[in-house]
VMD Tcl script that draws the C-alpha trace (Angstrom):
set ca {
  {21.66 36.58 27.05}
  {19.46 33.62 27.99}
  {19.94 31.99 31.36}
  {21.37 28.45 31.15}
  {18.58 25.89 31.19}
  {18.57 23.42 34.06}
  {17.27 20.05 32.84}
  {14.87 18.72 35.46}
  {14.06 15.04 35.98}
  {10.74 15.59 34.20}
  {12.54 17.23 31.29}
  {14.93 14.27 31.16}
  {12.05 11.76 31.14}
  {10.43 13.61 28.24}
  {13.63 14.02 26.23}
  {14.70 10.41 26.72}
  {11.28 9.25 25.54}
  {11.51 11.40 22.41}
  {15.01 10.13 21.67}
  {14.75 6.42 22.52}
  {11.06 5.47 22.60}
  {8.95 7.42 20.10}
  {9.36 9.88 17.25}
  {7.01 12.55 18.55}
  {4.39 13.55 21.08}
  {1.43 15.81 20.53}
  {1.35 18.86 22.75}
  {-1.73 17.39 24.43}
  {0.05 14.08 25.12}
  {2.93 15.94 26.75}
  {0.57 17.96 28.93}
  {-1.59 15.00 29.96}
  {1.18 12.50 30.67}
  {4.08 14.64 31.88}
  {2.31 17.70 33.37}
  {-0.83 16.06 34.81}
  {-3.04 17.80 32.26}
  {-1.71 21.31 32.89}
  {-1.45 22.49 29.28}
  {-0.27 26.08 30.00}
  {2.57 24.78 32.21}
  {3.56 22.21 29.61}
  {3.57 24.82 26.84}
  {5.76 27.17 28.87}
  {8.30 24.45 29.61}
  {8.30 23.16 26.04}
  {9.01 26.71 24.87}
  {12.01 26.89 27.22}
  {13.27 23.51 26.01}
  {12.90 24.73 22.43}
  {14.87 27.88 23.26}
  {17.59 25.58 24.62}
  {17.51 23.62 21.33}
  {16.36 20.37 22.93}
  {13.00 20.07 21.16}
  {11.38 21.39 17.99}
  {7.73 22.32 17.52}
  {5.99 21.22 14.33}
  {2.47 21.35 12.93}
  {1.37 18.17 11.17}
  {-1.85 16.91 9.63}
  {-3.16 14.01 11.71}
  {-6.22 12.33 13.13}
  {-6.81 12.37 16.88}
  {-5.79 9.06 18.43}
  {-8.55 7.07 20.14}
  {-8.13 6.01 23.75}
  {-5.95 2.89 23.86}
  {-6.64 0.68 26.86}
  {-5.32 -2.72 25.77}
  {-4.01 -4.55 22.68}
  {-6.43 -5.54 19.93}
  {-4.51 -8.81 19.62}
  {-1.84 -10.54 21.70}
  {-0.08 -13.68 20.51}
  {2.68 -16.00 21.66}
  {4.18 -19.05 19.91}
  {1.80 -21.96 20.47}
  {-1.33 -19.79 20.53}
  {-3.95 -20.14 17.82}
  {-4.08 -17.48 15.13}
  {-6.19 -14.41 15.87}
  {-9.27 -13.63 13.78}
  {-7.62 -11.33 11.23}
  {-10.89 -9.91 9.93}
  {-12.13 -9.12 13.42}
  {-8.89 -7.41 14.38}
  {-8.92 -5.40 11.13}
  {-12.51 -4.31 11.75}
  {-11.55 -2.97 15.16}
  {-8.49 -1.23 13.67}
  {-10.53 0.52 11.01}
  {-13.72 1.33 12.91}
  {-11.95 3.39 15.58}
  {-11.05 6.08 13.01}
  {-14.63 6.86 11.99}
  {-15.57 10.48 12.67}
  {-11.92 11.38 13.30}
  {-11.02 13.80 10.52}
  {-7.50 14.88 9.63}
  {-6.70 18.18 11.34}
  {-3.64 20.33 12.13}
  {-1.89 19.06 15.24}
  {0.99 20.54 17.23}
  {3.71 17.98 17.91}
  {7.17 18.06 19.47}
  {10.27 16.13 18.42}
  {13.77 15.83 19.87}
  {16.69 17.72 18.34}
  {20.14 16.40 17.56}
  {21.36 18.12 20.73}
  {18.87 16.14 22.81}
  {19.80 12.92 21.03}
  {23.46 13.42 21.88}
  {22.58 13.43 25.58}
  {21.59 9.77 25.19}
  {24.21 8.64 22.70}
  {21.87 8.65 19.70}
  {22.32 10.46 16.40}
  {20.24 11.32 13.34}
  {17.39 13.02 15.18}
  {16.08 16.54 14.78}
  {13.68 16.00 11.86}
  {10.43 14.11 11.44}
  {11.16 11.11 9.23}
  {7.80 11.02 7.46}
  {5.26 13.76 8.30}
  {2.59 11.90 6.31}
  {2.73 9.14 8.94}
  {2.11 11.51 11.84}
  {-1.16 9.80 12.83}
  {0.62 6.45 13.03}
  {3.50 7.93 15.01}
  {1.05 9.54 17.44}
  {-0.61 6.15 17.86}
  {2.73 4.52 18.66}
  {3.37 7.29 21.20}
  {-0.04 6.63 22.76}
  {0.80 2.94 23.14}
  {4.06 3.75 24.92}
  {2.30 6.23 27.19}
  {-0.30 3.60 28.05}
  {2.43 1.11 28.96}
  {4.17 3.83 30.97}
  {1.06 3.94 33.15}
  {0.02 0.29 33.18}
  {3.29 -1.62 32.70}
  {6.24 0.65 33.51}
  {8.78 -2.18 33.24}
  {7.68 -2.77 29.65}
  {7.82 0.95 28.92}
  {11.40 1.00 30.24}
  {12.29 -2.06 28.14}
  {10.75 -0.52 24.99}
  {13.12 0.25 22.12}
  {11.75 2.34 19.29}
  {12.01 1.03 15.75}
  {14.61 3.62 14.74}
  {17.02 2.35 17.40}
  {16.89 -1.26 16.18}
  {16.27 -0.76 12.46}
  {19.85 -1.84 11.72}
  {19.03 -5.31 13.09}
  {16.19 -5.87 10.61}
  {17.74 -4.87 7.27}
  {15.54 -6.19 4.46}
  {12.97 -7.44 6.99}
  {9.64 -6.13 8.27}
  {10.21 -3.60 11.03}
  {7.72 -3.49 13.93}
  {6.99 -0.19 15.64}
  {8.82 -1.18 18.82}
  {10.65 -4.00 20.55}
  {10.48 -5.05 24.20}
  {13.90 -6.33 25.22}
  {14.98 -8.49 28.14}
  {17.91 -7.98 30.52}
  {20.29 -9.32 27.86}
  {18.87 -6.86 25.30}
  {17.30 -9.71 23.34}
  {13.86 -9.13 21.80}
  {11.19 -10.62 24.06}
  {8.14 -9.16 22.32}
  {7.30 -6.81 19.47}
  {4.74 -4.01 19.49}
  {2.75 -2.78 16.52}
  {0.18 0.01 16.30}
  {-2.40 -1.30 13.86}
  {-3.62 2.07 12.64}
  {-6.31 1.31 10.09}
  {-4.86 -2.03 8.97}
  {-6.98 -4.27 6.75}
  {-7.10 -8.04 7.28}
  {-4.29 -8.74 4.81}
  {-1.94 -6.43 6.66}
  {-2.89 -7.86 10.04}
  {-2.27 -11.36 8.67}
  {1.09 -10.36 7.14}
  {2.25 -8.90 10.47}
  {1.14 -12.03 12.33}
  {2.83 -14.39 9.88}
  {6.11 -12.46 10.04}
  {6.14 -12.70 13.84}
  {5.08 -16.37 13.78}
  {7.93 -17.26 11.40}
  {10.37 -15.68 13.85}
  {8.72 -17.16 16.97}
  {8.22 -13.65 18.30}
  {5.41 -12.85 20.73}
  {3.58 -9.65 19.83}
  {0.97 -7.15 20.82}
  {-0.99 -5.36 18.11}
  {-2.72 -2.25 19.40}
}
mol new
graphics top color blue
foreach p $ca { graphics top sphere $p radius 0.5 }
foreach p [lrange $ca 0 end-1] q [lrange $ca 1 end] { graphics top cylinder $p $q radius 0.2 }
display resetview
């Protein structure tokens, strides 16, 4: 009989992120950002969390995510429009020489979701978008380091999808103390100029500041 698993504060930080912030983390992201790069220790703990039915291990086909230091474009109402072609070029050029490869990722289970009052977890919504989801996770992890208040105020798209029925859904929302959207976050992936422009115009019509990474 397995010994009852004691959820540590680090476990709780990881599980809450997988439930409320992002859809998945790669095994390397977990090791680097929650275990200070100690991959063997991270793998052992993830195995224990999986045995406790808090996380699930999956293998997906994805590209490795480039280092994300800052947004490719930031905009607020009143600013001039960004150069859509330039932003698109930067989105697309970062994927050169990054082939699609098998990648180990971890997602939260329904049991983990219930700890934080969320349902409908436990499966990866669209495995074909794993590269994009890993990019979104990388953005959140960058904010966790550089802007922890923003990382805490981040709400993943799945949590607020019900508020945007029939509308474009950004990857994440930054909310204020009253839970009102103060900024939206989008991971640009390999967006072309038309898609960058469409995202900008949607935000501009709603007077929503944004960061496109």
